[in-house]
C-alpha positions as CSV (number, residue, x, y, z in Angstrom):
1,X,126.0,-116.7,56.2
2,X,122.9,-115.4,58.5
3,X,123.5,-111.8,59.9
4,X,122.6,-111.5,63.6
5,X,120.0,-108.7,64.5
6,X,118.2,-107.1,67.4
7,X,115.5,-109.7,67.2
8,X,118.2,-112.7,68.0
9,X,119.1,-110.6,71.1
10,X,115.6,-110.2,72.1
11,X,115.0,-113.8,72.0
12,X,117.7,-114.7,74.0
13,X,117.6,-112.0,76.8
14,X,113.9,-111.4,76.7
15,X,114.3,-107.6,76.7
16,X,112.5,-105.2,74.3
17,X,114.1,-103.9,71.0
18,X,113.8,-100.5,73.0
19,X,115.7,-101.4,76.2
20,X,118.5,-103.1,73.9
21,X,119.2,-100.6,71.6
22,X,119.5,-98.0,74.3
23,X,122.0,-100.0,76.3
24,X,123.9,-100.6,73.0
25,X,123.7,-96.8,72.3
26,X,125.6,-96.3,75.5
27,X,122.2,-94.9,77.1
28,X,121.6,-97.4,79.7
29,X,122.3,-95.1,82.8
30,X,120.4,-92.2,81.3
31,X,117.4,-94.4,81.0
32,X,118.0,-95.8,84.4
33,X,118.4,-99.6,83.2
34,X,120.4,-101.6,85.5
35,X,124.1,-102.6,85.5
36,X,123.3,-106.2,85.5
37,X,120.7,-106.0,82.8
38,X,123.6,-103.6,80.6
39,X,126.1,-106.1,81.2
40,X,123.9,-109.1,80.2
41,X,122.7,-107.4,77.0
42,X,126.5,-106.3,75.9
43,X,127.7,-110.0,76.6
44,X,125.1,-111.6,74.5
45,X,125.7,-109.2,71.7
46,X,129.3,-109.8,72.0
47,X,128.7,-113.7,72.1
48,X,126.5,-113.9,68.7
49,X,129.0,-111.3,67.2
50,X,126.2,-108.8,66.5
51,X,127.1,-106.0,64.2
52,X,124.8,-102.9,64.3
53,X,124.2,-101.1,61.2
54,X,127.1,-98.8,60.1
55,X,124.9,-96.6,58.2
56,X,122.5,-95.9,61.5
57,X,125.7,-95.6,63.7
58,X,126.9,-92.9,60.9
59,X,123.5,-91.1,61.0
60,X,123.1,-91.0,64.7
61,X,126.7,-89.4,65.0
62,X,125.9,-86.8,62.1
63,X,122.5,-85.4,63.9
64,X,121.6,-84.1,67.6
65,X,118.0,-85.8,67.0
66,X,116.2,-87.9,64.9
67,X,112.4,-87.6,64.7
68,X,109.7,-90.0,62.9
69,X,106.9,-88.4,60.5
70,X,104.0,-90.7,59.6
71,X,101.0,-89.7,57.2
72,X,98.7,-91.4,55.0
73,X,99.5,-91.5,51.2
74,X,102.6,-89.3,50.4
75,X,100.7,-88.8,47.0
76,X,97.9,-86.7,48.6
77,X,98.9,-83.1,48.0
78,X,97.7,-81.9,51.4
79,X,100.0,-84.6,53.2
80,X,102.9,-83.9,50.6
81,X,102.6,-80.3,51.5
82,X,102.8,-80.7,55.3
83,X,105.5,-83.2,55.0
84,X,107.5,-80.6,53.3
85,X,106.9,-77.8,55.7
86,X,107.5,-80.2,58.7
87,X,110.9,-81.1,56.9
88,X,112.0,-77.6,56.5
89,X,111.3,-76.4,60.0
90,X,113.0,-79.4,61.6
91,X,116.3,-78.3,59.9
92,X,116.0,-75.2,61.9
93,X,116.5,-77.3,65.3
94,X,119.1,-80.0,63.6
95,X,116.7,-82.5,63.8
96,X,116.6,-85.3,61.0
97,X,113.4,-86.3,59.8
98,X,112.6,-90.4,59.3
99,X,109.6,-90.5,56.8
100,X,107.0,-93.1,56.7
101,X,103.9,-93.4,54.3
102,X,101.2,-95.5,56.5
103,X,98.7,-96.1,53.4
104,X,95.9,-95.3,55.2
105,X,96.3,-98.7,56.8
106,X,96.3,-99.1,60.6
107,X,98.3,-102.4,60.3
108,X,101.1,-100.7,58.2
109,X,101.0,-97.9,60.5
110,X,101.9,-100.3,63.4
111,X,105.0,-101.6,61.4
112,X,106.0,-98.1,60.8
113,X,105.9,-97.1,64.8
114,X,107.8,-100.6,65.5
115,X,110.4,-99.3,62.9
116,X,110.7,-95.8,64.8
117,X,111.1,-97.5,67.9
118,X,113.8,-100.1,66.6
119,X,115.8,-97.0,65.5
120,X,115.1,-95.3,68.6
121,X,113.6,-91.7,67.5
122,X,113.8,-89.0,69.8
123,X,110.1,-87.9,69.0
124,X,107.1,-88.8,66.6
125,X,104.8,-86.5,64.7
126,X,102.0,-88.7,63.2
127,X,98.7,-88.2,61.1
128,X,97.1,-91.4,62.9
129,X,94.9,-93.9,60.9
130,X,94.3,-96.1,63.3
131,X,90.7,-96.2,65.2
132,X,92.1,-96.1,68.7
133,X,94.9,-94.4,70.7
134,X,96.1,-97.2,72.7
135,X,99.5,-98.1,70.9
136,X,100.4,-94.2,70.6
137,X,99.7,-93.5,74.4
138,X,101.9,-96.4,75.2
139,X,104.5,-95.1,73.1
140,X,104.3,-91.6,74.3
141,X,105.3,-92.9,78.0
142,X,109.0,-93.2,76.2
143,X,109.0,-91.1,73.5
144,X,107.1,-88.0,73.0
145,X,104.3,-88.0,70.0
146,X,102.6,-85.3,68.5
147,X,99.4,-85.6,66.7
148,X,98.9,-83.6,63.4
149,X,95.7,-82.9,61.5
150,X,93.8,-85.8,62.9
151,X,93.5,-86.6,66.6
152,X,91.4,-88.6,69.3
153,X,88.7,-86.7,71.0
154,X,89.3,-88.6,74.2
155,X,93.1,-89.1,74.3
156,X,95.4,-87.2,76.5
157,X,97.9,-87.0,73.3
158,X,98.6,-83.5,72.2
159,X,97.9,-82.4,68.8
160,X,97.6,-79.5,66.1
161,X,95.0,-79.4,63.7
162,X,92.6,-77.4,61.7
163,X,89.0,-76.4,62.9
164,X,87.5,-78.7,60.1
165,X,83.8,-78.0,61.5
166,X,84.2,-74.3,61.0
167,X,86.0,-74.5,57.5
168,X,83.1,-77.0,56.2
169,X,80.4,-74.9,57.9
170,X,81.6,-71.8,56.1
171,X,81.7,-73.0,52.9
172,X,78.3,-74.7,53.1
173,X,76.9,-71.2,53.9
174,X,78.2,-70.0,50.6
175,X,76.5,-72.5,48.6
176,X,73.3,-71.9,50.6
177,X,73.6,-68.4,50.1
178,X,74.0,-68.9,46.3
179,X,70.7,-70.6,46.3
180,X,71.8,-74.3,46.3
181,X,69.4,-76.7,47.9
182,X,70.6,-79.9,46.4
183,X,74.1,-80.6,47.5
184,X,76.3,-83.7,47.3
185,X,78.9,-84.0,50.0
186,X,81.8,-86.6,49.0
187,X,83.7,-87.4,52.3
188,X,86.7,-89.4,53.2
189,X,87.1,-92.2,55.5
190,X,84.0,-92.1,57.8
191,X,86.3,-93.2,60.9
192,X,88.7,-90.3,60.5
193,X,87.9,-87.4,62.8
194,X,88.7,-84.8,59.9
195,X,86.2,-86.4,57.8
196,X,83.5,-86.6,60.7
197,X,84.0,-83.1,61.7
198,X,83.7,-81.9,58.1
199,X,80.5,-83.7,57.6
200,X,79.0,-82.1,61.0
201,X,79.9,-78.8,59.8
202,X,78.0,-79.0,56.7
203,X,74.9,-80.7,58.3
204,X,75.0,-77.8,60.8
205,X,75.3,-75.1,58.3
206,X,72.3,-76.6,56.8
207,X,70.1,-76.9,60.2
208,X,70.8,-73.1,61.1
209,X,70.0,-71.9,57.5
210,X,66.5,-73.5,58.4
211,X,65.1,-73.9,54.8
212,X,64.2,-76.9,52.6
213,X,67.3,-78.6,51.5
214,X,68.6,-81.9,50.3
215,X,72.0,-83.1,51.5
216,X,73.7,-86.4,50.2
217,X,76.9,-87.8,52.0
218,X,78.5,-90.3,50.3
219,X,82.1,-91.8,49.9
220,X,84.8,-93.5,51.9
221,X,88.4,-92.4,50.8
222,X,90.5,-89.3,50.5
223,X,90.9,-90.4,46.9
224,X,90.4,-89.3,43.3
225,X,88.8,-92.7,42.5
226,X,86.5,-92.0,45.4
227,X,85.5,-88.5,43.9
228,X,85.0,-89.9,40.5
229,X,82.9,-92.9,41.4
230,X,80.8,-90.9,43.9
231,X,80.2,-88.2,41.2
232,X,79.4,-90.6,38.2
233,X,76.6,-92.3,40.5
234,X,75.1,-89.0,41.8
235,X,74.7,-87.8,38.3
236,X,72.8,-90.7,37.4
237,X,70.2,-90.1,40.2
238,X,67.1,-87.7,39.7
239,X,67.2,-85.2,41.0
240,X,70.7,-84.3,40.2
241,X,72.8,-82.2,42.7
242,X,73.2,-78.4,42.0
243,X,76.6,-78.5,43.9
244,X,79.3,-80.8,44.7
245,X,81.4,-80.7,48.2
246,X,84.5,-82.6,47.9
247,X,86.0,-83.2,51.4
248,X,89.6,-83.1,49.9
249,X,91.5,-81.8,46.8
250,X,91.7,-85.2,45.5
251,X,88.5,-86.1,45.8
252,X,88.0,-83.1,44.0
253,X,90.1,-84.1,41.2
254,X,87.9,-87.2,40.8
255,X,84.6,-85.1,40.7
256,X,86.4,-82.9,37.9
257,X,87.2,-85.8,35.8
258,X,83.7,-87.5,36.1
259,X,82.2,-84.2,35.1
260,X,84.4,-83.5,32.5
261,X,83.6,-86.9,30.9
262,X,79.7,-86.2,30.9
263,X,80.0,-82.9,29.4
264,X,78.8,-81.1,32.5
265,X,80.2,-77.6,32.9
266,X,81.2,-76.0,36.3
267,X,79.6,-73.6,37.3
268,X,77.2,-73.3,34.6
269,X,75.7,-77.0,35.1
270,X,76.7,-77.6,38.4
271,X,78.6,-75.6,41.1
272,X,82.0,-77.2,43.2
273,X,83.7,-76.5,46.1
274,X,86.6,-78.1,48.1
275,X,88.4,-78.7,51.3
276,X,92.3,-78.3,51.3
277,X,94.1,-75.4,49.0
278,X,96.6,-76.0,46.4
279,X,98.1,-73.6,44.1
280,X,96.8,-76.0,41.0
281,X,93.4,-75.4,42.0
282,X,93.8,-71.7,40.4
283,X,94.6,-73.6,37.3
284,X,91.4,-75.3,36.5
285,X,88.8,-74.3,34.4
286,X,87.2,-72.6,36.2
287,X,89.4,-71.9,39.6
288,X,87.7,-73.7,42.4
289,X,86.3,-72.1,45.7
290,X,87.9,-73.8,48.6
291,X,88.9,-74.0,52.4
292,X,92.6,-73.4,53.0
293,X,93.9,-75.1,56.0
294,X,97.1,-73.3,57.6
295,X,99.2,-76.0,56.7
296,X,102.6,-74.3,57.3
297,X,101.6,-72.8,60.9
298,X,100.6,-76.2,62.0
299,X,103.7,-78.0,60.6
300,X,105.9,-75.0,62.3
301,X,103.7,-75.4,65.7
302,X,104.1,-79.1,65.8
303,X,107.5,-79.1,65.4
304,X,107.9,-76.7,68.3
305,X,105.8,-78.9,70.7
306,X,108.0,-81.8,69.8
307,X,111.1,-79.8,70.4
308,X,110.0,-78.5,74.0
309,X,108.8,-82.3,74.6
310,X,112.4,-83.5,73.8
311,X,114.3,-80.9,75.7
312,X,111.8,-81.1,78.9
313,X,111.7,-84.6,78.9
314,X,108.0,-84.8,79.1
315,X,104.5,-85.4,77.1
316,X,102.7,-82.3,76.7
317,X,99.0,-82.3,76.8
318,X,98.3,-79.2,74.3
319,X,95.3,-79.3,71.8
320,X,95.5,-76.6,69.2
321,X,93.0,-75.8,66.9
322,X,93.9,-73.5,63.9
323,X,91.2,-71.3,61.7
324,X,90.9,-71.9,58.1
325,X,90.5,-69.4,55.6
326,X,87.8,-69.6,52.5
327,X,89.6,-69.0,49.1
328,X,86.7,-67.7,46.7
329,X,87.2,-68.2,43.1
330,X,84.6,-68.9,40.3
331,X,83.1,-72.3,40.6
332,X,80.0,-71.5,42.7
333,X,77.0,-70.2,40.5
334,X,74.2,-68.3,42.1
335,X,70.8,-69.7,41.4
336,X,67.0,-69.1,42.0
337,X,66.4,-71.7,44.8
338,X,64.2,-74.1,43.8
339,X,63.5,-77.8,45.4
340,X,60.9,-80.3,45.6
341,X,61.1,-82.1,49.3
342,X,57.7,-83.6,50.6
343,X,56.5,-81.3,53.7
344,X,59.1,-78.6,52.9
345,X,61.9,-80.2,55.0
346,X,65.4,-80.9,55.4
347,X,66.3,-83.9,53.9
348,X,69.6,-85.7,54.7
349,X,70.8,-88.8,52.9
350,X,73.8,-90.6,54.3
351,X,75.6,-93.9,53.5
352,X,76.5,-96.2,56.4
353,X,79.3,-98.5,56.6
354,X,78.3,-102.1,57.0
C-alpha cells in the first residue's frame, strides 16, 4: 500500500511543504497562516489518511529546537572537527543537530536544504559550496541561516570565518624569509572563497617581499588525491619547487604520499607547510609547520549567533573574521636563496579553469 506523503498534500492543495508542515505541527497561527488555509490543509490530510512520521514526532517532542548543519565532506578532518565543536556547543542550548554531507556538490546541497525545510528546522548552519547565495538568502527569510568557514562577499547573510588571507600571508612569509624562491601552492576549489583568500594572501606576501620569486598555483580540490597528483606532476618539471604550500591538511597528506614514493625528504630536499591544524600533523616525520584555524571559537560563535536569531525571531547581519595562528614545527629548511628568473622578476604561474 502506498504511504501518503507531504508531496501528495502539496499536489492537492498547491501550498508549499513548509506551510503544510507548520499547519500540521499546530503552528499555523504562530506563522499567521489564515484559518481557511489551515482548515483546508487539515481536511486534505485527513481525506488522504496522511500519517506523519512517528519518529519525527517523537524527536520534535523530545527537544526544544532542531537545527540543520551542512558541511562538505565529513571525511575532511577540518570539517569533522568543526561538526564536533558545533554539536557539543549546541547541546548546551538544548539543540538537536541534523547533520548533512553536501559532498562539495551544489545540487546535493540544494537537496539537503530541501530536507531541512521539509523537517521545519529552527535554524541552519552551513559551509556553503554553491557559487551564489540566492537560495540561502531566500531560506533566511523564514529560517535563520548562519554561514561558517565560507561566505559570500556581497551577501547580507551572516558568517563566521577565519582570516584566510592573513594565515596564508604569514606562512608564505616564513618560506620567503627561509630563502625559498620557488614555491608550489596546491589549492582547493577555485570558486571557494577560502581558496581565493588563501591564494591572494600567498601572492600578496610575495609581492610585498619584492624579490625575484617563482610561484606556481595549481589544484582544484581539498582532497588527498589533489595533493598527490599536483605534487607528482610538479616534481617532474624543471626547476622543481623548493617548498610546497598545501592549502588544506588533506592536500598535505597527498603531497606527503607523493614525496615519500619518490624518496624526496622533508625538509632536507623540499620544505612543506599547510593550512589547517590537526594533532596528527605532529606525528608525521617531520612534524609540519601549519596555520591553525580557531575552529572551536568559530563553532561557539556560530551557535551563539544562531541562538540569538532564533530567540529574537530575526536574521542578523554579523560578519566575523577570526585570527589564525602559526604552529611552527620542523618542515621548513633555511636555504641560500638562489633562483634563475628572466629579468629577475616575480613570476606567477596559475592554472585557470576552462
